[in-house]
C-alpha positions as CSV (number, residue, x, y, z in Angstrom):
1,M,1.2,-14.3,-10.7
2,S,4.8,-16.2,-11.3
3,T,5.5,-19.4,-9.2
4,A,9.2,-18.4,-9.6
5,I,10.8,-17.6,-6.2
6,L,12.4,-14.3,-6.9
7,T,16.0,-13.3,-4.9
8,S,15.5,-10.2,-3.2
9,K,18.5,-7.9,-3.4
10,P,20.6,-6.2,-0.8
11,M,19.2,-2.9,0.4
12,R,20.5,0.2,-1.0
13,D,22.4,2.4,1.8
14,A,20.3,5.1,3.0
15,G,22.9,7.6,2.8
16,S,22.9,7.2,-1.0
17,L,19.5,8.1,-1.6
18,T,18.5,10.9,-3.8
19,R,17.3,13.5,-1.6
20,P,13.5,15.2,-2.0
21,A,13.5,17.9,-4.8
22,F,10.9,19.7,-2.9
23,S,10.2,21.1,0.6
24,M,8.8,18.1,2.8
25,P,5.9,19.2,4.7
26,G,6.0,18.1,8.3
27,E,4.4,14.7,9.2
28,A,4.8,13.5,6.1
29,C,3.6,9.8,5.5
30,D,4.9,6.8,3.7
31,S,1.8,5.1,3.4
32,H,3.1,1.6,2.4
33,V,6.3,0.2,3.5
34,H,6.8,-3.8,4.8
35,V,9.3,-4.8,7.3
36,F,11.1,-8.1,7.7
37,E,13.3,-9.6,10.3
38,A,15.1,-12.7,11.2
39,A,13.7,-15.9,9.9
40,A,14.6,-17.7,12.9
41,K,12.0,-15.4,15.0
42,Y,9.6,-14.8,12.1
43,P,9.1,-17.6,9.7
44,S,7.7,-17.1,6.1
45,V,5.0,-18.9,4.7
46,E,5.6,-22.4,3.5
47,T,6.0,-21.4,-0.2
48,P,6.7,-17.5,-0.5
49,H,6.9,-15.6,-3.8
50,Y,10.9,-14.5,-2.9
51,T,13.8,-15.2,-0.2
52,L,13.8,-12.9,2.9
53,P,14.5,-9.3,1.9
54,D,17.2,-7.1,3.7
55,G,14.1,-4.7,5.1
56,S,14.3,-4.3,8.9
57,L,12.8,-1.6,10.9
58,E,16.5,-0.1,11.4
59,K,17.0,0.6,7.8
60,L,13.3,1.5,7.1
61,Q,13.7,4.0,9.8
62,R,17.0,5.5,8.3
63,M,15.4,5.7,5.3
64,T,12.6,7.8,6.7
65,E,15.4,10.1,8.3
66,V,17.0,10.5,5.4
67,L,13.7,11.6,3.0
68,A,12.1,13.6,5.8
69,L,9.2,11.1,6.3
70,R,8.0,11.4,9.9
71,R,5.2,8.7,9.4
72,F,5.1,5.7,7.6
73,V,2.4,2.6,7.6
74,I,3.4,-0.9,7.6
75,V,1.5,-3.2,5.5
76,Q,1.7,-6.9,6.0
77,P,3.4,-8.5,3.1
78,S,2.5,-12.1,1.5
79,Y,5.7,-13.4,3.1
80,Y,4.4,-13.7,6.4
81,G,0.7,-14.4,5.4
82,T,-1.7,-14.2,8.3
83,D,1.4,-14.3,11.0
84,N,1.1,-10.5,11.9
85,R,3.8,-10.8,15.0
86,C,6.9,-9.2,12.7
87,M,4.8,-6.0,11.6
88,L,3.0,-5.9,15.0
89,D,6.4,-5.8,16.6
90,A,7.7,-3.1,14.4
91,L,4.8,-1.1,15.3
92,S,5.1,-1.7,18.7
93,A,9.0,-0.1,18.7
94,A,8.3,2.5,16.1
95,G,5.4,3.9,18.3
96,A,3.4,7.0,17.3
97,R,4.8,7.5,14.2
98,A,3.7,4.2,12.7
99,R,0.3,2.5,11.8
100,G,-0.2,-1.0,10.4
101,V,-2.2,-2.8,8.0
102,A,-3.0,-6.5,8.8
103,M,-4.0,-9.8,7.0
104,V,-6.0,-12.2,8.6
105,G,-8.1,-15.2,8.1
106,E,-11.7,-15.1,8.5
107,N,-11.9,-17.2,11.7
108,C,-9.7,-14.3,13.3
109,P,-11.7,-13.6,16.5
110,D,-12.4,-10.0,17.6
111,E,-10.4,-10.1,20.3
112,E,-7.3,-10.4,18.1
113,L,-8.5,-7.4,16.0
114,N,-9.1,-5.4,19.1
115,A,-5.6,-6.4,20.3
116,M,-4.4,-5.4,17.1
117,H,-6.1,-2.0,17.3
118,L,-4.5,-1.2,20.2
119,R,-1.1,-1.6,18.6
120,G,-1.5,0.6,15.7
121,V,-3.5,-1.5,13.0
122,R,-5.7,0.4,11.0
123,A,-6.7,-1.6,8.3
124,L,-7.2,-5.2,6.7
125,R,-5.5,-6.0,3.8
126,L,-7.3,-8.2,1.2
127,D,-5.4,-10.3,-0.8
128,L,-7.1,-10.9,-4.1
129,F,-4.0,-12.2,-5.9
130,L,-4.6,-15.0,-3.8
131,R,-8.5,-15.2,-4.4
132,S,-8.1,-14.1,-8.2
133,S,-9.4,-17.4,-9.6
134,W,-12.6,-17.3,-7.3
135,P,-15.9,-16.1,-9.1
136,T,-16.4,-12.5,-8.8
137,A,-19.5,-12.9,-6.9
138,D,-17.3,-14.7,-4.6
139,I,-15.0,-11.9,-4.3
140,M,-17.7,-9.3,-3.6
141,A,-19.0,-11.7,-0.9
142,Y,-15.7,-11.8,0.8
143,I,-15.4,-8.2,0.6
144,E,-18.4,-7.4,2.2
145,R,-17.7,-9.9,4.9
146,S,-14.6,-8.2,6.0
147,V,-16.1,-4.6,5.5
148,R,-18.6,-5.9,8.2
149,R,-15.4,-6.4,10.7
150,T,-13.8,-3.4,9.7
151,Q,-16.6,-1.1,10.0
152,A,-17.2,-2.5,13.7
153,I,-13.7,-1.5,15.0
154,G,-13.3,1.8,12.7
155,W,-10.9,0.1,10.3
156,H,-10.9,0.3,6.6
157,V,-10.1,-2.2,3.9
158,Q,-6.9,-2.5,1.6
159,F,-7.0,-4.5,-1.7
160,Y,-4.0,-6.0,-3.0
161,T,-5.1,-7.0,-6.2
162,P,-4.5,-7.6,-10.0
163,G,-6.1,-5.1,-12.1
164,W,-8.2,-7.3,-14.0
165,V,-10.0,-8.1,-10.7
166,V,-10.5,-4.5,-10.0
167,R,-12.0,-4.0,-13.3
168,D,-14.4,-7.0,-12.6
169,L,-15.4,-5.2,-9.2
170,L,-15.8,-1.9,-10.4
171,P,-19.8,-1.7,-10.5
172,F,-19.6,-3.6,-7.0
173,L,-17.2,-0.9,-5.9
174,A,-19.1,2.0,-6.9
175,G,-21.8,1.2,-4.6
176,L,-19.5,0.1,-1.8
177,D,-20.7,2.2,1.5
178,A,-17.5,1.7,3.2
179,D,-13.7,3.3,2.6
180,F,-11.5,1.0,0.5
181,V,-8.1,1.6,-0.8
182,I,-6.5,0.3,-3.9
183,D,-3.0,0.0,-3.9
184,H,-0.4,0.6,-6.7
185,M,-2.5,3.0,-8.9
186,G,-5.0,0.2,-9.4
187,Y,-2.6,-2.3,-11.0
188,M,-4.2,-2.2,-14.4
189,L,-1.3,-3.7,-16.5
190,E,-1.9,-3.7,-20.5
191,S,-0.2,-7.1,-20.4
192,D,-3.2,-8.5,-18.6
193,G,-5.5,-6.8,-21.0
194,L,-6.4,-3.5,-19.5
195,T,-7.3,-0.6,-21.2
196,H,-7.2,3.1,-20.8
197,A,-11.3,2.7,-21.0
198,D,-10.8,0.5,-17.9
199,F,-8.8,3.1,-16.3
200,D,-11.4,5.7,-17.0
201,R,-14.0,3.8,-15.6
202,L,-12.0,3.2,-12.2
203,I,-11.7,7.0,-12.2
204,D,-15.2,7.6,-12.0
205,V,-15.7,5.3,-9.3
206,I,-13.2,6.7,-6.9
207,R,-14.7,10.2,-8.0
208,G,-17.9,9.2,-7.1
209,G,-17.8,6.8,-4.2
210,R,-15.6,6.0,-0.9
211,G,-12.4,4.8,-3.0
212,W,-9.1,5.9,-1.9
213,I,-5.7,5.1,-4.2
214,K,-2.5,4.9,-3.7
215,L,0.0,6.3,-5.7
216,S,2.8,3.3,-5.2
217,A,5.2,1.3,-6.9
218,P,5.4,2.5,-10.2
219,Y,8.1,0.2,-11.2
220,R,5.0,-2.6,-11.2
221,L,3.2,-0.6,-14.0
222,A,5.9,0.7,-16.0
223,K,8.2,-2.3,-15.7
224,D,10.4,-0.6,-18.2
225,G,11.2,2.3,-16.2
226,N,9.5,4.6,-18.3
227,F,7.7,6.7,-15.5
228,D,6.8,9.5,-17.5
229,R,4.0,7.6,-19.1
230,L,2.2,7.2,-15.7
231,K,2.1,11.0,-15.2
232,P,-1.3,11.2,-17.0
233,M,-2.4,8.5,-14.9
234,A,-1.4,9.9,-11.5
235,R,-2.6,13.3,-12.4
236,A,-6.2,11.8,-13.2
237,I,-5.9,9.9,-9.8
238,I,-5.1,13.3,-8.0
239,D,-7.9,15.3,-9.8
240,A,-10.4,12.8,-9.3
241,A,-10.1,12.3,-5.6
242,P,-7.6,15.0,-4.1
243,D,-8.5,14.1,-0.6
244,R,-8.3,10.4,-1.1
245,V,-5.3,9.9,-2.5
246,I,-1.9,8.8,-0.7
247,W,1.6,8.1,-1.5
248,G,3.6,5.0,-0.5
249,S,7.1,4.1,-2.1
250,D,6.3,0.0,-1.6
251,W,9.9,0.0,0.4
252,P,12.0,-2.4,0.5
253,H,11.1,-2.6,-3.1
254,I,10.9,-6.6,-3.5
255,P,13.4,-7.9,-4.9
256,E,14.9,-4.8,-6.3
257,G,16.2,-3.4,-2.7
258,G,18.7,-1.5,-4.5
259,R,16.3,1.3,-5.8
260,D,16.3,4.6,-4.8
261,T,13.7,5.1,-3.0
262,G,14.3,9.0,-3.3
263,T,13.8,9.1,-7.0
264,L,10.3,7.5,-6.2
265,L,9.0,10.3,-3.9
266,N,10.2,13.0,-6.2
267,L,7.9,11.8,-9.0
268,L,5.5,13.6,-6.8
269,S,7.3,17.0,-7.9
270,E,5.5,16.0,-11.4
271,W,2.6,14.4,-10.4
272,A,1.4,16.6,-8.3
273,P,3.6,20.2,-8.8
274,D,1.3,22.4,-6.5
275,A,2.8,22.5,-2.7
276,E,-0.6,22.2,-1.1
277,A,-1.7,18.9,-3.1
278,R,1.5,17.5,-2.0
279,K,0.9,18.2,1.5
280,R,-2.5,16.7,1.3
281,I,-0.9,13.5,-0.2
282,L,1.6,13.1,2.1
283,V,0.3,14.8,5.3
284,S,-3.6,15.3,5.7
285,N,-4.9,12.3,3.5
286,P,-3.1,9.8,5.5
287,A,-3.4,11.1,8.7
288,K,-7.2,11.0,8.1
289,L,-7.2,7.5,6.6
290,F,-4.9,6.0,9.5
291,K,-6.2,7.8,11.9
292,F,-2.7,9.4,13.4
293,E,-4.2,12.2,15.3
294,E,-6.2,10.0,18.0
């Protein structure tokens, strides 16, 4: 990961977003957003990867209203590290329509996890970018320790990870007896040396195990903006595990706040042209994974 600090750009006005090109199902969920508030109240980690984004809860809620997204999942960003206060306060303000994904240190007490559960957290985010230099065996042990903690409270684990780490973990993930989510379609970049064969192996693991995949942040894979070439990947993911695929916008699209979230949502019209498939991806799958019906 680059050490350069990115400059976060202002958010696009929600009123200018492209509207959904298909009929949005009720209780549709954006399963991957971040929230940022005033630095005076919520300080960043010592050396963040980007400047404070223009991504407040107020602006997030306006985006979801325009795009008919009733529910959303706030994922703890690396900007705040293991200080989850901004995410937790946003959950409290948003109420039952929101769920959270936290990042914690391994010495975080069980009482703190239980308190976060009561406020709507349902998963731990494991930052494997931060641990990508570890030996694979050490990463596996870290995941196993995290899984034991999450299973005790009814959560799952979510991997924020480079694709080459995913590749190296595939034999381990194939036998992991726990629900896990891989962000950003596996994050398998050709520029990192990943191949179509690696992606096919990922699909096999997802098909046969307990893994979920998030259709999110296509611009992190197609950096040139050519999203058409992602359609075969997205369809392969949906075909492999139709009941374990979710969608996320990656709002506020750090550092490009001016992106059109509506055009990202509308990719689903090509990736999942069947209305029932979109309903699973946007409604029933995230409702099950994040326990929205509790």
